[in-house]
C-alpha positions as CSV (number, residue, x, y, z in Angstrom):
1,M,39.5,-6.8,24.6
2,T,39.2,-10.3,23.3
3,D,38.7,-10.7,19.5
4,M,35.1,-11.9,19.4
5,S,35.3,-12.9,15.8
6,A,37.3,-15.9,17.0
7,F,34.3,-17.4,18.7
8,L,31.5,-19.2,16.8
9,P,27.8,-18.9,17.7
10,G,26.9,-21.5,20.3
11,K,30.5,-22.2,21.3
12,T,31.1,-22.4,25.1
13,L,33.9,-20.7,26.9
14,K,35.6,-21.7,30.1
15,T,35.6,-18.3,31.6
16,L,33.4,-15.2,31.4
17,A,36.6,-13.1,31.7
18,E,37.5,-14.0,28.1
19,L,34.5,-12.0,27.0
20,N,35.5,-9.0,29.0
21,P,31.8,-7.7,29.4
22,V,31.3,-4.0,29.9
23,I,30.7,-2.9,33.5
24,G,27.2,-1.4,33.6
25,E,25.8,-3.8,31.0
26,K,22.3,-5.1,31.7
27,V,22.0,-8.6,32.9
28,R,18.7,-10.5,32.6
29,L,18.1,-13.1,35.3
30,E,15.4,-15.7,35.0
31,V,14.2,-18.1,37.7
32,R,12.3,-21.1,36.3
33,S,10.2,-22.0,39.3
34,P,8.4,-19.9,40.4
35,R,8.9,-18.1,37.2
36,Q,10.5,-14.7,37.7
37,R,12.6,-12.3,35.7
38,F,14.8,-9.5,36.8
39,T,16.9,-6.8,35.0
40,V,20.1,-5.8,36.9
41,Q,23.4,-4.3,36.0
42,L,26.9,-5.8,36.0
43,I,29.1,-3.9,38.5
44,G,32.1,-6.2,38.7
45,L,33.5,-9.7,38.4
46,K,36.4,-11.8,39.8
47,E,37.4,-14.7,37.8
48,N,36.4,-18.1,39.2
49,Q,34.8,-16.4,42.3
50,S,31.7,-14.3,41.7
51,L,29.9,-11.7,39.7
52,L,28.6,-8.5,41.3
53,V,25.3,-7.1,40.0
54,T,22.9,-4.4,41.3
55,G,20.0,-5.8,43.2
56,P,16.5,-5.6,41.7
57,K,13.7,-3.7,43.4
58,P,12.9,-5.4,46.7
59,S,9.2,-5.6,45.8
60,G,10.1,-7.9,42.9
61,S,12.6,-10.2,44.6
62,G,10.8,-11.4,47.8
63,L,11.0,-15.1,46.8
64,V,14.7,-14.9,46.0
65,H,17.3,-16.2,48.6
66,A,20.8,-17.4,48.7
67,G,21.1,-20.6,46.6
68,T,18.4,-19.5,44.1
69,R,19.5,-20.6,40.6
70,F,19.2,-18.3,37.6
71,T,19.7,-18.4,33.8
72,A,21.5,-15.2,33.0
73,R,21.8,-13.3,29.7
74,L,24.0,-10.3,28.9
75,M,25.4,-8.7,25.8
76,S,29.1,-8.6,25.1
77,G,30.1,-6.9,21.9
78,N,27.9,-8.4,19.2
79,Y,27.2,-11.6,21.1
80,L,24.4,-12.6,23.4
81,C,25.9,-14.6,26.3
82,T,23.9,-17.1,28.3
83,F,25.0,-19.0,31.4
84,E,23.7,-20.7,34.5
85,T,24.5,-19.1,37.9
86,R,23.1,-19.0,41.5
87,L,22.8,-16.3,44.2
88,L,25.6,-16.5,46.7
89,H,24.9,-13.5,48.9
90,I,22.5,-10.5,49.1
91,Q,24.4,-7.4,50.3
92,S,22.5,-4.3,51.5
93,Q,25.3,-2.0,52.5
94,P,26.6,0.4,51.3
95,F,24.0,-0.3,48.6
96,H,21.8,-3.2,47.5
97,Y,23.7,-5.7,45.4
98,W,24.1,-9.4,44.8
99,H,27.0,-11.8,44.6
100,L,26.4,-14.4,41.8
101,A,28.4,-17.6,41.3
102,Y,31.0,-17.3,38.6
103,P,29.8,-19.4,35.6
104,Q,31.8,-22.4,34.4
105,Q,30.5,-22.2,30.9
106,V,29.1,-19.5,28.7
107,E,27.1,-20.1,25.5
108,L,27.3,-17.5,22.7
109,K,24.9,-16.5,20.0
110,K,26.0,-13.8,17.5
111,V,23.5,-11.1,16.8
112,R,24.1,-10.1,13.2
113,Q,22.8,-6.8,11.8
114,H,22.2,-8.3,8.4
115,T,20.4,-11.4,9.6
116,R,16.8,-11.5,8.5
117,V,14.4,-11.3,11.4
118,A,11.0,-13.0,11.1
119,M,8.0,-10.8,11.9
120,N,4.5,-9.9,10.9
121,L,4.7,-6.2,10.2
122,T,1.9,-4.4,8.3
123,V,3.3,-2.2,5.6
124,R,2.0,0.0,2.8
125,I,3.4,-0.5,-0.7
126,E,3.4,2.2,-3.4
127,A,4.3,1.6,-7.0
128,D,2.8,2.9,-10.3
129,E,3.2,-0.5,-11.9
130,F,0.3,-2.1,-10.0
131,A,-2.0,0.9,-9.7
132,L,-5.4,0.3,-11.4
133,P,-7.6,3.0,-13.0
134,G,-9.7,4.5,-10.2
135,S,-7.8,2.7,-7.4
136,S,-5.3,3.9,-4.8
137,P,-1.6,3.6,-5.9
138,A,-0.9,2.1,-2.4
139,I,-1.9,-1.3,-1.0
140,T,-1.5,-3.0,2.4
141,A,0.8,-5.9,2.6
142,C,2.7,-7.9,5.2
143,C,6.5,-7.9,5.9
144,R,7.4,-11.5,6.8
145,D,11.1,-10.9,7.4
146,L,13.4,-7.9,7.5
147,S,17.1,-7.0,7.3
148,L,19.2,-3.9,6.6
149,S,19.5,-5.0,3.0
150,G,16.0,-6.1,2.2
151,A,12.8,-7.9,3.1
152,R,10.2,-10.5,2.2
153,I,6.8,-8.9,1.4
154,D,3.5,-10.9,1.1
155,A,0.6,-9.4,-0.7
156,A,-2.8,-10.4,-2.1
157,R,-1.6,-9.6,-5.6
158,I,1.6,-9.2,-7.5
159,L,3.5,-6.0,-6.7
160,G,5.6,-6.1,-9.8
161,Q,8.3,-8.0,-11.7
162,P,11.9,-8.4,-10.8
163,G,13.7,-5.1,-11.4
164,D,10.6,-3.0,-10.7
165,S,10.9,-0.3,-8.1
166,L,8.5,0.4,-5.2
167,Y,8.3,2.2,-1.9
168,V,7.6,0.5,1.5
169,T,6.1,2.5,4.3
170,A,6.2,1.1,7.8
171,R,5.6,2.3,11.3
172,V,8.0,0.9,13.8
173,S,8.8,1.5,17.5
174,V,12.4,1.7,18.7
175,A,13.1,2.2,22.4
176,G,9.5,3.3,23.0
177,M,9.6,5.9,20.2
178,D,7.4,5.6,17.0
179,H,9.0,6.2,13.6
180,M,7.6,6.2,10.1
181,L,10.0,4.6,7.6
182,L,9.9,5.2,3.9
183,L,12.0,2.5,2.2
184,P,12.7,2.7,-1.5
185,A,13.3,-0.8,-2.9
186,R,13.6,-3.0,-5.9
187,I,11.9,-6.4,-6.5
188,C,14.5,-9.2,-6.7
189,N,12.1,-12.1,-7.1
190,Q,8.4,-13.0,-6.7
191,Y,6.4,-16.2,-6.4
192,Q,3.0,-17.4,-5.5
193,S,2.6,-19.3,-2.2
194,A,-0.4,-20.9,-0.4
195,A,-1.4,-19.3,2.9
196,G,-4.2,-21.4,4.3
197,L,-7.2,-21.3,1.9
198,L,-5.9,-18.1,0.3
199,N,-3.2,-17.5,-2.3
200,A,-0.5,-15.0,-1.5
201,F,2.3,-13.5,-3.6
202,S,5.7,-13.4,-1.9
203,H,8.3,-10.8,-3.0
204,G,11.9,-10.6,-2.2
205,I,12.9,-7.0,-2.2
206,E,16.2,-5.1,-1.9
207,F,16.4,-1.7,-0.3
208,I,18.1,1.0,-2.4
209,D,19.5,4.4,-1.5
210,L,18.4,4.5,2.1
211,E,19.0,7.8,3.9
212,E,21.4,7.7,6.8
213,E,18.7,8.4,9.4
214,T,16.4,5.7,7.9
215,R,19.3,3.2,8.1
216,L,19.9,4.0,11.7
217,I,16.3,3.6,12.7
218,L,16.0,0.4,10.7
219,A,19.2,-1.0,12.3
220,G,17.8,-0.2,15.8
221,F,14.5,-1.8,15.0
222,I,16.1,-5.0,13.7
223,Y,18.6,-5.2,16.6
224,Q,15.7,-4.7,19.0
225,Q,13.7,-7.5,17.4
226,Q,16.7,-9.9,17.6
227,L,17.0,-9.2,21.3
228,L,13.3,-9.8,21.8
229,D,13.5,-13.1,19.9
230,T,16.4,-14.3,22.1
231,G,14.5,-13.4,25.3
232,Y,17.1,-10.7,26.2
233,L,14.4,-8.0,26.2
234,E,10.8,-8.3,27.5
235,E,7.8,-7.7,25.3
236,M,7.0,-4.6,27.5
237,E,10.3,-3.1,26.4
238,R,9.3,-2.8,22.7
């Protein structure tokens, strides 16, 4: 397999074969006008000739015909690959599949596990340092970005000082399954920022001593969000 580390994000390649995509990998096909999206699977390719993909459900492809142009996206290793193609031929026997034009250029975007992903995720923060007499030791806050190593948390009041420990509780959905994450963390920095007419306190936190299962769920959630942001997954596939 080609060493993908040799390719920089956004670099174009002359052939898709250099990427050596996995047979069976999902391919997202998008038609601009009229706007349509299909999810198919790669079943083969012949360099400089065509790609073979499974055909989508007939009910969803009635307006598609030979010559229809698509923007295609597929994953290869840790890269999201985007290219332009067109439908060459619709084959119905021995099963329903499409011939797509072999792309002349492929754009790459690296999907990094440790890249922070922007979001607006409601979380609960627990720390003895900001608990007031007679109040709950937990408050609701907003996670603005997230990575495997840490997060940015915005709250209505200061959660603590750099070096203080806290716990972040978040409910996330990965592949349609809900999970409750308990993330022990340490505050790295904090500052006050204006959010509209209200003042918010932003905190950079670092996760510490995450359990293996928690790390796996967190990695899956982050990876899923990256694919949603790039358009590779539909909102309905959250």
